[in-house]
N, C-alpha and C positions, 0 to 999 in steps of 0.2 A: 704641428709639433705637439708632442704630449707632455703636459705640466706635471710636476710634482707638487705636493702640498706646501713646500716652503715657497714656491713660486708665488704663491698667493698672498703672503705675508707682508703687510705693509710697513716697511722701515723707515718711512720719512718722520721725523721728530722736529720739534721747536718751530712750528709755523704759526702765522698770526691768522687766526681765523675770522671769517665776517660774523657780523653781530646775528644776522638773519640769513636764512635760506630756505627757499622753497621748493620742493621737490614733488615730481609726479611721475607715475609709471603705470603702465596697464601691461597684464600677463594673462595669456589664454590656459584653461584646463587643458588636460590632455585625457586619451583613453588608453591603456596599455593593451596591446595586441599579444604580446609575449610579457606573461606577468612576472614583476618583482614580488616574491613573497618569501620572507626571510632575510634577515639582517645580520650584522655583527660590526663590532668596534663603533666607530662614530659614523652611526649612519651610512654604513658600508655595504653594498646589496651581496645576498647570497649567490645570486645569479643575475645575467645580463637581462634587461627587458627592452622592450621596443615599442615605441608608441606613435599614434596618430596626435598631432596637436590641433585642438580645434579652433574655431575662430569667434564665433559669436558669444560662447561661454567664457567670460572674462573677469577678472578682478580690476577695477581701477581705483588707485591708491594715490593720495596726495599727503604730504608732510611737511609740517610748518616747523622749522628747526630754530631755537634762540638760544644763542651762546649763554653758557652757565658763567657764572662770576666766578666760581671756584671749581677746579676739576672734579669730577666724580669717577669713583671705580666703577658703578655701574651705569647702565643708560636708564635716564630718567624720562620716562614717556606716559602719553595718554593715548587709549585707543578708542576709535568710534567707527561703529560699524552701521551704514545707513543714517549717519548723522547723529548716533546716539552713542553714549558711553556704554562700553562693554567690559566691564573689568574682568568679567570670567574668561575672556580670552588673553587678559594680560599675563598669567603666569607662563603659558605657552611661547609668547612672544619674548618675555624677558628671558626665558630658556634660550631662544634662539639669539638674541643679541649677546648673552654670554658666552655662547658657543664660539660666535664670529668676532668677538674682540680682539683676540691676536691677528686675526687677519684685516681687521678694520679699526684700529683703535682709534681713530678718529670720531667714532660715532658716540664716544662717551663725553665728549666736550659740548653736546648740546641738550637742551630739553627736546623733545619729540612730540608733536600732535600729530598722531597720524588717522587719517580719516581713509576709510575704504569700503568700497561698494561693488556688488557682485551684479552681474547683467543677468543672473540666473539665481532661482529660489534657493536658499541656503537649506543644506540638508536635503536636496533633490537627486542625490545619487551622482552629481557631477563633482570632480574633486577640486573642493574649494579651498582647501589647505595647499594644494599644489599651487593654483594661481595665485593665492595670497601671498606665499612666500616666496614665490617667484618675483612678483610684483615689489616686494619689500627688497628684495636681493638687488633688482635692478635700479632702485633709487639708491641704494647704498654703493653701487659701482658708479654709478653717474655722479654722487657725491664725492666719491675718490679722484673722478676724472676731473672736476671742478676745482678741487683743492690741491689736486698734485699732477698738473699736466706732466706728461710723459711721452716717453717714444712708443709706448705699448699700442698694438693696433687694436682693431674692434674684436678680432677672432680672441685675442687675450681675455678682454673685457666681457665677452660672451661666457666663455669658460669660468670665469671669475663668479659672474652672477650665479652659473649652474652649480657651481662649488658651493657658493655661500646658500643657496636657495636649499640645496640636499640637506643642510644642516638643521633646516627647520622642518622639512618633509621631504623625505626620499624621492617620491615622484614628482615633488617640485623642481628637481633638477631638470626634468624634461620638459618644463613649461617655459622656456626661455625663447625658443625661436624655432624655426623651419616646420614644414609639415611632418616629418619623419624625425624622432630623437631615438638615439640608442643610449642607455645608460648601464655600465657595468663592463669590465674588463673582457674581452673574447679574443682568444688566440687568433681567430678567423676572421675577424672585423678589425681592420685597419684602425688606429688611433683611438681605438675606446680605452676608457678609463673607469674603475670604480670610483673616481673623486667629483666626477664631472660627466654631463650628457654630451653627446656629439651627432651632428647631423652625419648621415650615411655618404660615403665619398663616391656616390652615384646619384643619377639623375632618376628620379623617381619615374616609373612608367607612366604613361599617358592615363591609362584606366584607372588609374588612383588619384589622380589631380583632381577629379571633380567629384571625389567622393563624398557621401553625407554621412552624418551619424543622428539618428533621432532616438532620443533618449524618452523610453516610455515609463513614467514613474509608476511603477507598480506598487510602491509604498514609501511613503514620505516620511520625514523624521529623521532622529539622529540614528547612526549605524548601532545596531546591537551589539557589535564587537569593533573597538577602534581598531585603526589600522596597526597602531603600535603593538597591541594585545596580540592581534593576528599574526604579524610577524615573528613576536616572541615565541610563539607556539611551536614555530618550525625548528627552534633550537634542539628539541628533544623528539622530533616527528619520526615514527618509524620508516617513513618515505623520503626521508630528507634527502639521503644519498641519490636515489633515483631520480628524484625530481630536480636536484641540481643537474645531472647528467641530461634530463628530458629538456631543461630550459636552455643550456648551452648549445642543445642541436636544434631546438624551436627556434633560437634567436638567429641563428646561420642561415636556416631554411627559410625564416620569414624577409630577411634582406633579401634573399634571392629571388623571392617572389615578387616583391616590391619593385625590384629592378627589371625582372622580365615580364612582369604583366600576367603571370599565372594565376589567374583568378580562382579558379577550381581549388588549386592546393592552398591559397591563402584563405579560402572561406573553411576548407577543412581544418587548417592549422589555428586558425583565429577561435573557432568554436572548440576545439580539443583543448586550447588553453583555457577559456573560459570555465570549461567543466573540470579541468584539472584543479584549478583554483579553488572550486567549492568542495571538490573531494578531498582534498588536503585539510580544509576547515571541518569537513564532517568525520574526518579520522584523527584528528587532533586530539588531545587531551588538557583542558575540556574540550568537547566539539561542539560545532555549530550548524544549524542546518538553517540558512539564510535565504535560499530560493523557497518562494512562495507559490501557491497553487497559481496565481497569476502570472508569474515568472515562467511557469510551465505550458500555460496557455498560450503565451506570445511565442515561446519557442517553437512549439506544435505547428503554430500557425505559420511562422516562417519556413520550417522546413516543409509543410505541405505547400506553399507558393513555390519552392524552389523546385518541388518535384512533378507539380502539376503543370507550372507555368514556365519553369524553366528561368526564374528570373535567379540574377546573380545577386541574392541578398544573404546576410549572415547576421548573427547576434555575437555579442561578448558581453561579459559581466564583471562588475568589480566586486568588493566583498558587501554585496547586499543583494535586494531582491530586484532592483530595477534593471531593464534591459536596454542595450546600446544596440541599435539597427543599423548595420554598416551596409553601404550600397552605393552604385554610381548613380548619379544626377538623374541620368536618362531613363531611369525606372521609377522617378518619383511619383509620377500619375498613377502607375499600377499600384505601388504600394499604398497610396492614399485610398484608391477604390478597393483594394482587397485585404488591407490590414489595417491603416489606422482608422478609417470610418468605422470599422466593426468594434474598436475598443473603447471605453468609457474611460480610460485612464488620461490624465494629463500627459502631453507629449511636448518635449521640447527639441525644435528641429535645428540642427546644426551642420555644420561642415568643415572639413579640413581646411 
């Protein structure tokens, strides 16, 4: 059942809160196959996106809640990353709490001590904001379930977690569950919504169930352009209309390939989407060139292996220089021999 925004508003009032509550949640990162680039309104996507959910690259978060003596209009909290206070992260988290208060007003009743830890290096080309906000959203939904037992089912709570996560980071909406997630309303894909991500209504073809994602860290460090800034550039982009049309077509095609197991067209489309994303950044105003010589070297090696050894391997890129290498597990040894061992970059091996 498709839900509306008002379905996520918590209307319970005047309850007795416990003095202390401990929460914990873990959420994975994800890698978009069809890219979300450009947004409007309150974190709504310009176009639908389709992603693989990763397994090992996760954010694990715990929170210790203490009941406040007097009600607060804002959420009082402290944030720790790897056991160290990180006040530099707090403005973004505070903004997230402010956005979700109407949907989870009970969060202001407590002081939050939030401890977060990633299983992957920060600023390594893996979407840490996606997994971080997804983990936080899952804890808030768990808190709601504890405070307000109801008849709502797990499907509702997954959608609410995705809905809340989206308000912290758009791609976080896709980091709630399932090997494949679709975010963004599409007339040709059932039950899709701009408000939250959903799993496809079909069984993923066996060829994709053991897929791997090896992230080659061509360039470490903070992004040269933030995701928010990049999305904002699409508002007046000269190719906005044609990109939107392209993305709707690609999203539908991608779901068809994931269902049928059409690996050749999956590879072709995944790489086209990655290059389209960077083409949009290179033609925006201001423009950015985020691909580095090392990025091109890896791409050329991947294409060479496909052509000479007929290996079903492809690449995708986020808004940075690092390369996500996607391939079935059965060719792992070949890639180690002919690709990974020839590179001097750090590589993070993950899987769906």
